[in-house]
Structure formats: structure tokens, C-alpha cells
PLY file of the C-alpha trace (Angstrom):
ply
format ascii 1.0
element vertex 114
property float x
property float y
property float z
element edge 113
property int vertex1
property int vertex2
end_header
136.05 81.86 43.84
133.12 80.71 41.74
131.68 78.87 44.74
132.11 81.90 47.00
130.01 83.95 44.59
127.17 81.46 45.03
127.62 81.56 48.81
127.90 85.35 48.99
124.22 86.11 49.84
124.42 83.78 52.86
127.71 85.40 53.85
126.12 88.86 53.78
123.23 87.68 55.96
125.67 86.15 58.43
127.84 89.24 58.44
124.83 91.51 59.00
123.78 89.40 61.97
127.32 89.50 63.41
127.18 93.29 63.46
123.49 94.04 63.97
122.45 91.58 66.67
124.94 92.98 69.23
123.03 96.26 69.02
120.22 94.47 70.90
122.45 93.69 73.90
121.25 95.58 76.97
122.65 93.53 79.87
124.76 90.45 80.57
121.89 88.05 79.99
121.06 89.39 76.56
124.79 89.46 75.71
125.14 85.80 76.56
122.01 84.98 74.56
123.40 86.76 71.50
126.92 85.31 71.77
126.01 81.78 72.83
122.66 81.14 71.18
121.59 83.45 68.37
124.87 84.00 66.53
125.92 80.31 66.54
122.51 79.21 65.24
122.55 81.85 62.51
126.14 81.00 61.60
125.48 77.29 61.25
122.25 77.91 59.31
123.91 80.32 56.87
127.00 78.16 56.34
124.88 75.04 55.91
122.69 76.81 53.36
125.68 78.27 51.52
127.43 74.92 51.25
124.22 73.20 50.17
124.00 75.70 47.33
127.69 76.14 46.42
129.54 73.14 47.83
132.31 73.41 50.40
133.73 76.93 50.45
136.95 77.15 52.48
136.86 80.93 52.51
133.51 81.03 54.31
134.56 79.87 57.80
137.84 81.78 57.61
136.05 84.98 56.59
133.47 84.60 59.36
136.18 84.17 61.99
138.23 87.10 60.71
135.28 89.43 60.26
134.07 88.78 63.79
137.32 90.18 65.20
136.50 93.89 64.63
133.16 93.44 66.39
135.04 92.45 69.55
136.38 95.97 69.84
133.06 97.55 68.86
130.61 95.63 71.05
132.39 93.28 73.46
135.57 93.16 75.50
138.85 91.39 74.78
137.67 88.14 76.37
135.31 87.58 73.41
138.13 86.74 70.96
137.46 83.05 71.64
134.12 83.45 69.89
135.89 84.25 66.62
137.42 80.78 66.73
134.11 79.29 67.80
132.13 80.92 64.99
134.79 79.91 62.46
134.58 76.33 63.70
130.78 76.37 63.66
130.85 77.71 60.10
133.31 74.95 59.18
130.95 72.30 60.57
127.99 73.86 58.76
129.97 73.96 55.52
130.94 70.32 55.94
127.38 69.11 56.46
126.12 71.37 53.69
128.77 69.94 51.40
127.56 66.41 52.27
124.06 67.42 51.18
125.48 69.14 48.08
127.56 66.11 47.15
125.46 63.13 48.16
121.97 64.32 49.05
120.77 65.53 45.71
118.74 63.54 43.27
120.13 62.53 39.90
118.11 65.27 38.22
119.89 67.93 40.28
123.31 66.42 39.58
122.70 66.55 35.83
122.00 70.31 35.96
125.40 71.16 37.45
0 1
1 2
2 3
3 4
4 5
5 6
6 7
7 8
8 9
9 10
10 11
11 12
12 13
13 14
14 15
15 16
16 17
17 18
18 19
19 20
20 21
21 22
22 23
23 24
24 25
25 26
26 27
27 28
28 29
29 30
30 31
31 32
32 33
33 34
34 35
35 36
36 37
37 38
38 39
39 40
40 41
41 42
42 43
43 44
44 45
45 46
46 47
47 48
48 49
49 50
50 51
51 52
52 53
53 54
54 55
55 56
56 57
57 58
58 59
59 60
60 61
61 62
62 63
63 64
64 65
65 66
66 67
67 68
68 69
69 70
70 71
71 72
72 73
73 74
74 75
75 76
76 77
77 78
78 79
79 80
80 81
81 82
82 83
83 84
84 85
85 86
86 87
87 88
88 89
89 90
90 91
91 92
92 93
93 94
94 95
95 96
96 97
97 98
98 99
99 100
100 101
101 102
102 103
103 104
104 105
105 106
106 107
107 108
108 109
109 110
110 111
111 112
112 113
């Protein structure tokens, strides 16, 4: 839970984008751009940043996947449930690579401060 507190600001940014970017959808093309380009990039960037700061946080990808589900009923149709799994997986990958940076990519000075 201590790590999730450090990752919480990145989680809020990601969550805001999951619910605010769909408001920009006007047609099929913009919907595809939001679902297939903008949200995955934001999700991987936020999860990577969170894990770089807090280490690997298992709750992050699970929370992203679960919190995307209500947006399916608000903005999309039932065929978009696959994106919940996709965003959870993307967040998992971002957390993994962020954890690698957290664990192995820091200098000795940063490791001593932990």
C-alpha cells in the first residue's frame, strides 16, 4: 500500500484521461484514435512513471483495467470490453519496465536514499 501511495498521482492522471479523453470523440475515426493511440500511450507513460517512482505496484494495472469497465457503458459499446484487458496489460508492461528502472537503473546515490 505504501508503494501505491507514491504511485497515486500517476494513477489519478491516468484515470482522468480514461474518462475525459472520450469526451473528445466525435466520429469513428476520433474514437479509434482515442482507444488505440492516445489512451495506450498515456497508460504506458503513467504506469512507467509510477513504477519508476514507487517500484512495481500490482494494484496499478488491476485498478486501471477495472476502472475502465464503467467507461464502456458511458462512452463506448459492449465490444470495447477488450480494451479493459488491453489497458491492464499495457499498464502491467509499463510497471514492469518502470520497476526495472527503479531497481537497476538508479545510481548508487539514489539507492542510498531509499
